[in-house]
C-alpha positions as CSV (number, residue, x, y, z in Angstrom):
1,X,0.0,0.0,0.0
2,X,1.3,3.5,-0.9
3,X,1.8,6.2,1.7
4,X,-1.6,7.5,0.8
5,X,-4.8,5.4,0.7
6,X,-6.0,5.2,-2.9
7,X,-9.7,5.7,-3.3
8,X,-12.1,5.0,-6.1
9,X,-15.7,6.4,-5.9
10,X,-18.6,4.7,-7.6
11,X,-21.6,6.9,-7.7
12,X,-24.1,7.9,-10.4
13,X,-23.8,11.5,-9.3
14,X,-20.7,13.2,-10.8
15,X,-21.1,16.0,-8.4
16,X,-20.4,13.6,-5.5
17,X,-17.1,12.5,-7.1
18,X,-16.1,16.1,-7.6
19,X,-16.9,16.9,-4.0
20,X,-14.9,13.9,-2.8
21,X,-11.9,15.1,-5.0
22,X,-12.0,18.4,-3.2
23,X,-12.2,16.9,0.2
24,X,-9.4,14.3,-0.4
25,X,-7.1,16.9,-1.8
26,X,-7.0,18.4,1.7
27,X,-5.9,15.0,3.2
28,X,-2.3,14.0,3.4
29,X,-3.2,10.3,3.8
30,X,-6.1,9.9,1.2
31,X,-6.0,10.2,-2.6
32,X,-8.8,9.9,-5.2
33,X,-7.5,7.9,-8.1
34,X,-10.7,7.6,-10.2
35,X,-14.5,7.5,-10.3
36,X,-17.2,5.6,-12.1
37,X,-20.9,6.0,-12.4
38,X,-22.0,2.3,-12.5
39,X,-20.9,-1.2,-11.9
40,X,-19.4,-2.0,-15.3
41,X,-17.5,1.3,-15.3
42,X,-16.2,0.5,-11.8
43,X,-15.0,-2.9,-12.8
44,X,-13.3,-1.5,-15.9
45,X,-11.6,1.2,-13.9
46,X,-10.4,-1.3,-11.2
47,X,-8.7,-3.4,-13.9
48,X,-6.0,-0.8,-14.2
49,X,-6.3,1.7,-11.3
50,X,-4.4,0.7,-8.2
51,X,-7.0,1.1,-5.4
52,X,-7.1,0.4,-1.7
53,X,-10.7,1.4,-0.8
54,X,-13.7,1.8,-3.1
55,X,-16.7,3.9,-2.1
56,X,-19.9,2.3,-3.4
57,X,-23.2,4.3,-3.5
58,X,-26.2,2.2,-2.5
59,X,-28.5,2.0,-4.3
60,X,-26.6,2.8,-7.5
61,X,-28.9,4.0,-10.3
62,X,-30.3,1.0,-12.2
63,X,-27.8,-1.3,-10.5
64,X,-28.3,-2.9,-7.1
65,X,-25.4,-1.7,-4.9
66,X,-24.9,-5.1,-3.3
67,X,-24.5,-6.7,-6.7
68,X,-21.7,-4.2,-7.6
69,X,-20.1,-4.8,-4.2
70,X,-20.1,-8.5,-4.8
71,X,-18.3,-8.1,-8.1
72,X,-15.8,-5.6,-6.8
73,X,-15.0,-7.7,-3.7
74,X,-14.5,-10.8,-5.9
75,X,-11.5,-9.1,-7.6
76,X,-8.2,-10.6,-6.5
77,X,-6.4,-8.7,-5.2
78,X,-9.3,-6.4,-4.5
79,X,-10.0,-3.2,-2.6
80,X,-11.8,-2.9,0.7
81,X,-15.4,-1.4,0.4
82,X,-17.4,1.3,2.1
83,X,-21.1,1.6,1.2
84,X,-22.6,5.0,1.0
85,X,-26.3,4.7,1.7
86,X,-29.1,7.1,1.1
87,X,-31.0,5.4,3.9
88,X,-33.6,3.6,1.8
89,X,-31.9,0.2,2.1
90,X,-30.9,0.1,5.7
91,X,-31.9,-3.6,5.9
92,X,-29.1,-4.5,3.6
93,X,-26.3,-3.7,6.1
94,X,-26.0,-7.3,7.3
95,X,-26.0,-8.7,3.8
96,X,-23.3,-6.2,2.8
97,X,-21.2,-7.2,5.8
98,X,-21.6,-10.9,4.8
99,X,-20.2,-10.0,1.4
100,X,-17.2,-8.5,3.0
101,X,-18.1,-4.8,3.0
102,X,-16.3,-3.2,6.0
103,X,-17.8,0.3,6.1
104,X,-21.3,1.7,6.0
105,X,-22.0,5.5,6.0
106,X,-25.1,7.5,5.4
107,X,-25.1,10.0,2.6
108,X,-26.3,12.8,4.8
109,X,-23.6,12.2,7.4
110,X,-20.9,14.9,7.7
111,X,-18.0,14.3,5.4
112,X,-15.7,13.6,8.3
113,X,-17.7,10.4,8.9
114,X,-16.9,9.1,5.5
115,X,-13.2,10.0,5.9
116,X,-13.2,8.2,9.2
117,X,-14.7,5.1,7.5
118,X,-12.1,5.2,4.7
119,X,-9.3,5.4,7.2
120,X,-10.7,2.6,9.4
121,X,-11.2,0.1,6.5
122,X,-7.8,1.0,5.1
123,X,-6.4,-0.2,8.5
124,X,-8.3,-3.4,8.1
125,X,-11.0,-2.4,10.6
126,X,-14.7,-2.0,10.3
127,X,-16.8,1.2,10.5
128,X,-20.5,0.3,10.9
129,X,-23.5,2.1,12.4
130,X,-23.9,0.4,15.8
131,X,-27.6,0.9,16.5
132,X,-28.9,-0.2,13.1
133,X,-26.7,-3.2,13.2
134,X,-27.8,-4.1,16.7
135,X,-31.5,-3.7,15.7
136,X,-31.1,-5.8,12.5
137,X,-29.4,-8.5,14.4
138,X,-32.1,-8.6,17.0
139,X,-34.8,-8.8,14.3
140,X,-32.9,-11.5,12.5
141,X,-32.6,-13.6,15.7
142,X,-36.4,-13.4,16.2
143,X,-37.4,-13.7,12.6
144,X,-36.1,-17.2,12.0
145,X,-38.0,-18.8,14.9
146,X,-41.1,-16.7,14.0
147,X,-41.1,-18.0,10.5
148,X,-40.6,-21.5,11.8
149,X,-43.6,-21.2,14.1
150,X,-45.8,-19.8,11.3
151,X,-44.9,-22.6,8.9
152,X,-44.8,-25.6,11.3
153,X,-45.9,-24.4,14.8
154,X,-49.3,-26.2,14.7
155,X,-47.6,-29.4,13.7
156,X,-44.4,-29.1,15.8
157,X,-46.0,-28.5,19.2
158,X,-48.2,-31.0,20.8
159,X,-51.5,-29.7,22.3
160,X,-50.0,-29.9,25.8
161,X,-46.8,-28.0,24.7
162,X,-48.9,-25.3,23.2
163,X,-50.9,-25.0,26.4
164,X,-47.7,-24.7,28.4
165,X,-46.4,-22.0,26.0
166,X,-49.6,-20.0,26.2
167,X,-49.5,-20.2,30.0
168,X,-45.9,-19.0,30.0
169,X,-46.9,-16.1,27.8
170,X,-49.7,-15.3,30.3
171,X,-47.1,-14.8,33.0
172,X,-47.7,-18.0,35.0
173,X,-44.9,-19.6,36.9
174,X,-44.1,-23.2,36.2
175,X,-45.6,-24.2,39.5
176,X,-48.8,-22.4,38.5
177,X,-48.8,-24.0,35.1
178,X,-48.5,-27.4,36.7
179,X,-51.5,-26.7,38.9
180,X,-53.6,-25.3,36.1
181,X,-52.9,-28.1,33.7
182,X,-52.6,-30.8,36.4
183,X,-49.0,-31.6,35.5
184,X,-46.1,-32.5,37.8
185,X,-43.2,-30.0,37.9
186,X,-41.0,-32.5,36.1
187,X,-43.5,-32.8,33.3
188,X,-43.7,-29.0,32.9
189,X,-40.0,-28.8,32.7
190,X,-40.0,-31.6,30.0
191,X,-42.5,-29.7,28.0
192,X,-40.6,-26.4,28.3
193,X,-37.3,-28.1,27.2
194,X,-39.2,-29.6,24.2
195,X,-40.6,-26.2,23.2
196,X,-37.1,-24.6,23.4
197,X,-35.6,-27.3,21.3
198,X,-38.3,-27.2,18.6
199,X,-38.2,-23.4,18.4
200,X,-34.3,-23.3,18.4
201,X,-34.3,-20.8,21.3
202,X,-32.4,-21.0,24.6
203,X,-34.7,-19.9,27.3
204,X,-38.4,-19.7,28.2
205,X,-38.4,-15.8,27.9
206,X,-37.1,-16.2,24.3
207,X,-39.9,-18.6,23.5
208,X,-42.5,-16.2,25.0
209,X,-41.0,-13.3,23.1
210,X,-41.3,-15.4,19.9
211,X,-44.9,-16.3,20.7
212,X,-45.7,-12.6,21.4
213,X,-44.1,-11.5,18.1
214,X,-46.3,-14.0,16.2
215,X,-49.4,-12.8,17.9
216,X,-48.5,-9.2,17.3
217,X,-48.0,-9.7,13.6
218,X,-51.2,-11.7,13.1
């Protein structure tokens, strides 16, 4: 890597590339070496332009930004990637990270945020928005079991297990569930373990949260 981090910008707005050129001219450690307006242009540019980090707009005109990212990151050797999002595709952050994208910045952030992302990924680090990632991970954790319940819940749970789950959701303790359903404590524990195993969750509160999510969405 040269003494300056070499940047390529891929954005269908030439004004953005011009603005980036002005900003990077003021940086001793960053250098704009080229720009492209679409995926094919970016791949053609990267065939000859030495680049350390590529900034990819998302979405990118008629191209899907993640598709361009996939092609760019498949290059060997290839640059690191920072996605520049307009905020309309926030749900793609995890998919972008799975592809190998290391940075994600909102278009309306201050330019210093983008510069920080460029420097971070050039060092081999990540620069991701913490709260959106945390929210998306939480949604993803719940979504899988919820979809499983919708597709197979009526067939996976026995009638007694479903009764135990509904009682847990109603706030009853395991002792109260045993008394209500006329079950021994050991039998209640067995049903709860079975529910957790079938729903791929690790605790009774997780199962209740899943059940509540299903009811909320119905």
